[in-house]
Structure formats: structure tokens, C-alpha cells
N, C-alpha and C positions, 0 to 999 in steps of 0.2 A: 504492499499498501503506499502510496504516496504521503511523506512528511507535511503534516497540517502547519501552515506557517503561521507563528504568531503576529497579531495585527499588531500593523505600526501605528503610531501615532504622530501626529505632528505637533500636537501639544500638549504639556502634562494636565494643563488645567486652563477652562475656557469661564471666564465669568460673563453674566450676563445680569442685566440689569439697568438702572439710570446712573446717568450722567449730570452731574450738574454745574455750574458755576457760582461759588459761594463768596459771599461776604463776610468776614464774623467783625462783629461790635462791640465792644465792651465798654460797662460805662459803670459806674457808681452810680448812677444818679437813677438807673433800673431797680425800681425796691422790689426784693422778695414778701410775699406775705403767703403765710402757708395756708395750703389748701390740701386736705388729706384728696378729693377729686381729682388733682393733676396727678399728669404722670410721674412726676416728680418729688409730689407732694408740696409743689410752690406755685405762686402766679407772678409773674413779672408785671411791674405797672410801671408809668411812667406819664406827666401831667400832657395832656393835649395841648396845643397851641404853646406850647415852649420850647426853648431852643435848649439842647441838652447836651452837656458835654460828652467825647468821649475819647478815651484814655488809649484805648489802641482800637486800631482797625486793621484787617487783614484779607487779602480778595486772595482765592484756591480753588483750586477745581474739587469736587464730590461728588457723592452719589455712589449707592452701594457696590455696585459693577467695579467703577473705578476705584475705590477706595482698597477693596481685596485685592484688586487683580496688582496694587502696587506690593501688597504683603506678598503676594505671592512670587513675584518678580524677584523680589530682594531675597527672599531665601530660597533660591535657584532653582524654583521651579518656571519651566518655557510656557508661558501666560500669553493669553488672545483676552479681547475684551469685545463683547458683543452689548452694544447700545447703540443710542441716538441723539445725535445733536442735530442745530441748527446751523443753515449755512451765514453763520456770522462770528464774530470775534472770538465771542464764548466757547463755539463750538472747534475753533482752531487751536485755543488755547487746551481744552480737553486732548485733542488728539496730542497736541505736544508735549504737555505732561506725562500723558502714558509712554510716547515714544523715549522721552529723557529717562524710564525708568526701567526701559528695555522692554515693555509689551508692546506687542504686534497688532498695529489698529487698523487693518484690513478689513474687519468686521464691524468698525464703526460705523453707522449710517447715518445720513446727512439727509435731513427733511429740507425740501426746497420753502417751505409755507412757515412752518413752527420755528419759533425761537428758542434757543439752547434754554434746558431749565434753568432756574435761579432761583437759589436761597439767600435770605438775609438771615443771619443768624445774631438774637442779641442776646449776649449774654452779660449777665449780672458778676459784682465783684465774686460770689462764690464760684463761680463754674455751672450754675444753673443757666439752663437757655432756653428760649422759644424760637420756633422758626418758621420766618413766614417762605412759602413756596411757592412758585410759577413751575408745575411741570413740564410745560411745552412738550418738546420734540420725546424727551425721556420716555412719556408716557405712549408712545405711536411707531414702538420696534414693529418692524414687518417682519416677521415669523419667515416668510416666503423667502428673504432674501438674506436667511440664515443659510451658509453653506457647511452644513454637519461634515459633509467626504471631505471638503480640504482642510477642516479645521481637525477631524478627527481625533479629539482630545481624548484622555482618561477618565478625568473627571470633569464635569460642569459645577462652578460654582452661582447658583442662583438666588439671584436678590429681589426686589420690589420691581414687578412688572406690570402695575397701578391697576391690577384686577383683571388683567386681559384675559379670560380663560381660555381662548382658542390658541393665543400664545403658549399657555403653559401646556396643554393638550399634545401641540407639535413638539416642543420641548420633551416633552415626557415620551413621546413616541419617538422620536430621532435616541433620546437616552434605549430604549428597550431593542430599538431596530438594532442599534453599532454595539452593545454592551457598553455605555458609558455610565459611571458612578455621576450619582447626583449629591451635592452639598445644598440644602434649601435654607435660606434666611427672608421668610416670605414676610412680604411688607403687610401694612393694615389692610389695603382694599381684597389682597388675597382673604387676608383673615377673615375680612366680610362676609365672604362665599359661605363660609361656615361649614363645621367638619363634615358633615354628610357629602359634600360636594369636593372637597378636599381629600376625602380617605382614600380613595383610589393613587391620588400622587403621594400621599405621605406614605401609603403601603412601599410606593417605588424608590422612595430618596434611602440615601444611605445612612446620610448625617441630617438632622432636621434642629433646626439652629433658632430660639425664641428667646425671648425676655421674658421674666417673670409675668407681667401684666398680659401680654401676648400669648402666653402658653395658660393662664387661666381664660381667657377669652376664649380659646380655642377649647377648649375641655368643660367650658362653661361651670366654672368654677370660681368661689372667691380667691382670690391671689394668698389667702392666707392658708389654704390647704395645700400647700407645696408637695407634701408626699403624696398624697391623692391624685393631683395633678401630674407629677412624675409615672407614677404607676399607670394612670390613664392612658399619657401617650406615647409613655416610654416605648411600647413592644411594637408601636409602629413604623418607625424608621428601621431598618435592616442592621445599622451598625452601632447607631448613639442617638441619643437625645440629649440637646446640650443647653441649659438654660441660664442667662444670665443674670445677675440678680445687683446689678449695680454696684453702689460701694458697698456691699453685702458679698461681692465676688461672682462665683459661677458653681454650677452643678452640670456632671457628666451621668447622664443613665444608662447602663448598658448591661445587658445579660440580666437582668432583675436584681440589678447592684447600683446604688448610688453614690456618688464622692461629689466631697463639695471644696474647691477651694477659696480660700476668703481674699478681698482683694488687698495687694501692697499697697502702703502708705506714701503719702504722695501729696504734693498740695494742686490740688483739682482745677483747672481752668479754663476746661473746655471738656463736656462730654459728647460732643459731636462726632460722631463717627467710633466710637469706642467699641460699640456692638460690631459694628463691621471689621474692626481690628482684632477681637473677640476672636469671631466667627472662622474668620480668613486665615488668623493664625493657627487658631484649633486645628484646621481642615489642613492646611500646609502640615503641620508636625504629623496628623494624622497619616498622611499621605507618603512622607517620607522615612518614618520610624514605625507606621503599624502600629504606633501604642495610643491608647488613649490617653495614658495618664499624663503624657508627655504633650498631648496636644493639649490638656488642662492648662498644664503650665506655660504654655507658651504662648496660647490664648489670653491669661492674664498678664503677661510679660509685654504683650505689645498692646492691649488695652489701655496698662498702667503709660505707655507711652506717648499716647495718643492724648488721656484725658490730662497729660501735665504740661501738655502744647498747646497753643494757640492753633485750629487750623486738624482738618480731617486727615490731614496725610503727616505734618510735620513732625508726630511723635511714632511713628510707622517705623519700628525697628533696622535697621542698615544692614543687617544679617540673621541669619536662624540662631537663636541662642545656644549659649554653650551647658553643657551640663551643670557648671559651675551656679550660672544665671537661673539655669531650671532650680535648681536646688533652694532660691530665696522663696520659690512659693510651696506652702505647705498644705497638702491634702492628705484629705481625713476621712470614713466614709459617713455618710448622710444617714 
């Protein structure tokens, strides 16, 4: 019998999702008021009609697909990015930033009408933030223009696709047909589809990455019932469920066992992009080492870098962490 040839892969990872032009604005005049209903427990307030002094301003590129791609490329994985930008200055900057980190941009789509997505991130002195978002071209990825044969990745790292159910179906179909593994960090619009509609996708993904509030919403439980949430969702992804919990660290559930790693100490100046940094760090370590414990350690280290720097990319680690670096992260059963 002729020998069966192993499938060749053009890329280790292809990231799919949003690409944005970001401006970070930090001011001590943004007052924070406690609000249990807010995602981070605070509201950001400022007086309308007033001029407000801004201490720091930073222009950057963002979006889940581009942020994650930077981690994968810096960690030595051959990476391409599937996203959609406008035919404008912001779109060119997104592409240039990806290329500067060695990320292939041949699959970046250009929309002839819609503008590149734009986010204004309002940062308080404590690092808490509110984001004003114009999704623009990032919400209009054309599934028919994704050349999976040419990309031929080992992994797809899927982020928010603005709830586009047809695009999700096409991506997961391509993964089944071509034996591609999927790590998925769904956005709010995907989660709004509900557990019933998402179940076929969840059962096919290898790694599912959510924050605590998202996991609670998907499981239809209160966030305080974390153990029950982990049990309900943990059996769905084929390899692991990852749940991030802000300043309380993160959890990984696999094979009916849950591990917890607390966040590292550091001055929080920005939480934007922390989830992207954790998820991509975790998946990159899982790809490179096959070890989920190392994934948890690397995710914590990468997200710590981001929350202690302005911008969603500035604090992403420059290279894969050493064993000594990883020992800084303490892990225990949950």
C-alpha cells in the first residue's frame, strides 16, 4: 500500500475576527462610581459640557483577531490573520502593524464602503475602562473570500464575528473538512445566540475561552455559581474550557478537573486586550507544549503584561516565557 502522506500546513494558526483602530484616553477626571450591575463593578462618569484634561493618549490597533495574532507570532508560530478593514488610513495601519510583527496579511479583506472599525477607550486612573465602539468593516467578513486551502492551518483561533451565524457555520465546516483544530473566544453577539444554537459549535471546538460573566450567561446561571458553570460547560469543548476572572485570575477545566491560577500583582493601567492576551497565550502554550498547566501559566503572564501597559498590544510578551518566568504563576486545584 502507498504511504499516507501527512497533511502539510501553511500556517500554525489563523486568527479570525475583529480588527480595529483604537485610541486610548486616560484622565483622572473620569470618576468611577460603584455599580454591581456593571461588567467591572464600576461606572465611568464625566460632566457633559465640560472640557476634561487628559493625561495620556495613545493610538494603537486592536480587535481580537489582531491582538491574538501578535501573541502567536511573537511566540514563534507561523500566523495569518483573517479580518476586514476599510479602504482608509486606519485599514492601512492595521495591515502595517500586523506585518511589522511578522503576521501574514494576504487574508485581510478590504471593504470598499465601510470604514475600519474604531474604538475609543476611556481609562480611569484605576485602569477601569469604558469602550465606545464603531464596528464598521470588522462586522462584515466575507466567508466566501477565506481561502482555507491556501491557509491550511493547524489551528483556527476564532474571536468575535459580530454574531454572523452563517460565517460561523462556514468556519466550523472548513475545520471539519480539513481537520483543523479550533480555539474559540466568542463575543457578546455570538453569546446572544444562546446555548441551544451554539452547542453544535461548542462540541466541535477544542478550547473554549470565556470570562466569568460570559460563561454564566451561556450556562444561564449566576456568576457566583462558578463550580456549577464549569461542570455544565466543561464537557463541551474537546480539550479544555478556560474561564478568566479579571483580577482573581483564571481557571482551566479539563477531564473533569479544574485548576486555578491567581492573577499576578502589578499596577493595572488598562484592562483592554487582557482577555485576548490570556486566551492567545494559553492556546499558544497548548500548541507548543501540549501542556494545559503551562497554558494557564503563559496566559496569566501574557495578560499581566497587557494590563500593566497602555494599549492592547504594548504589553504582549516579546517571546515565549521561560520555565523561570512560568514558575511565578502559582496553580492549585479548584
